C-alpha positions, 0 to 999 in steps of 0.5 A: 095620333100626332105624336109631335103634338103634345097631349091636352091636359085636362084638369081632374074635376069628378071622380067616383070610386068603384063600389064594391057589392055587399053580401051578409052570409047566413053566419053573419060574415060580411062579404064585400065583392069587388069584380076588377081584373081580367086575369083569373086571379082573386085577392081575398082579405079577411079583416077581423075585430082582433087588433091591439086595442082588444088585448089585455096583454101586450103583444097578444094580438099581433102574435095570434095573427103572426102564429096562424100559419105556424100549424092547424089540426091537420097540418104543420107549418111546412105543410102549409107552406108547401101546399101554398106553393103548389097551388100558387097562392100566397099568404100575408098576416098583419095586425093594427090597432083596430084589426087583424088582417089575413090576405090570400091570393090564389088562382081561380082554378084552385079556389076550393083547395085555397079557401079550405086551407084558409079556413083552416088557417084562420079558424083552427090553427094549433099554435105550436109551442116550438114555433111560438117560442121561436118566433118570440126569441126573433121578434125579442131580438129585432125589438132590442136591435130596433130600440137602439136606432135613434129614429125608432127611439123618438118615433115611439117616445112621440107616441108615448108622449101623445097618448100615454104609454098605457093606451093602445096607440102609445103602448110600446113593446119592450123586451120584458114583454116578450118574456111575459107573453104566455101561449094560453093568452094567444090561444085564448084571445083567438078563441074569443075573437077569431069567429065568424061573427068578428069577420068581414071578407073582401074579394077582389079579381075576376070574380065570376058566379062560379067564384063567388058561389066557391067563396061563399059556400066555404065562408058559410061552412064557418059555424057561428059562435053564438057569442055577442063580440064586444066592441072596444074603444081605444080609450081616453088619451093621457098626454104627457105634460112635458113638451120636450123630450131628449133621449139620450144615445151617446154613441150616436152621430145623428140626432133624430127628431119628431115634432107633432101635435094632437090631430083628428080622424078622417071624418073631420071636415077639415081633413081634405084641406089639411092634407093639402097643407100637409103636403105643401109644408112636407108631404112631397119632395118639392115640399117647403121643409125640403126645399128649406132644410134639405136643398137650401140649409143642408141639414138633413138628407130628408124630411117629411110631414104626414097625418096619421089617422086611427079609428078614434084619434089622430096626429100630425107630425114631422120627422127627420134626422140630422147631424148633432150640431144641426138639431136645434137649427133644424127644429127652429126652421121647422117652426119657421115654416110653420109660422110663414104659413100662418102669416103669408098666403101661399102663391097661386103657383105654388098651391096649383102644383101642390094640388096636381101632385095630390090629384096624381097621387089620388088617382094612382091609388085607385089605379086597378082593382087591387088599390081600389080594394085597399081603399075600400077596406080602409074605408069600412075599418075606419067607419067611413062611407064612399063619400070620403073618396069621392069628395077627395077631388073637389076638396083638393080643387077648392082649397084656396090660399086662404084655407091654407093660412086659416088652417095653419092659424088653427092647427100650428099652435107651438104650445100644442106641439111635442118635440122629441129628440134622440141622440147625443147631447149637442 
């Protein structure tokens, strides 16, 4: 190799994401297997239809997920922690609007022990009362602290305004919700939704035949409940008629600003090309919003735009924080940048730079088995297929300056945007 010679730059023209093998076990659990990795380690992800949209009372879904590790029929929380440490395993728990997730990392040689522990944590927790009250107090204090931050205030008011405060996507926890949550509700929620028929499992890593056999045997030991699991949708949003909302925080030296509008899900044909528009406007460090509002005007340290997609709905948003005296000028510049994209076609040089950045990010997000697994989990959870990822490269490459201008005119309609400001009155 001649190190004095620059490597040839080759365009990314075609790309296909690795496929996972799919097996449906005797008890109804769907198992996705991605054989990626040389080390004797696997990651296991349980995905259960037990997210926020399934709860009838606030906080129940997230509390159920987070309290799984606090005790089982045969182990206390400290014993669980000790066993995880002993086997070199690691556990992560989380909850989204649609799903609850349980993730284990395990060494292959200890996989039988870890699978037994995982089954007990997920399907046989006892939810001890002491740990429940401790966790409740911690989360309540954290909620009170967060609710005093202008960024938090503006973001969650935006979601409330966009979806309605009783909609799962706009329903924000308040201190009183932590007082009202009951342990019995958590136990009932677990009994109803943490069952084999409501579970998908994804395994990634060095999955040998022996590893696959161990996993299948452990998962099939979970008896089916025999019940039909209801499938809930998030429901219809109830957006606020007020398009500009100000939340006062008198002692604040900065204002947080969130500007955005309803959008689509990832299944929409405009998704990929709109992603190019979003990146151009505010989706990376060289974006127009950063160049104008941060670099040129100096109104903020950072500003960005993003597309948020849930399974059934989505939205576009721009977020920043600025000095109180610059709040309105910052807002004016945001709308000016959107208007420019509606009136003037972007240059080929700028568009190509954005495309190269996005293609590089796309490759980074599918670099290695764990990254591919994350994408497959997201794909299954959002009701997509592999074609969504396979066509990403071609859709980015095929986006033209005219596409950008047309999409800006289609979606950047000022009357459809909400503007939320949290801070001190200027």
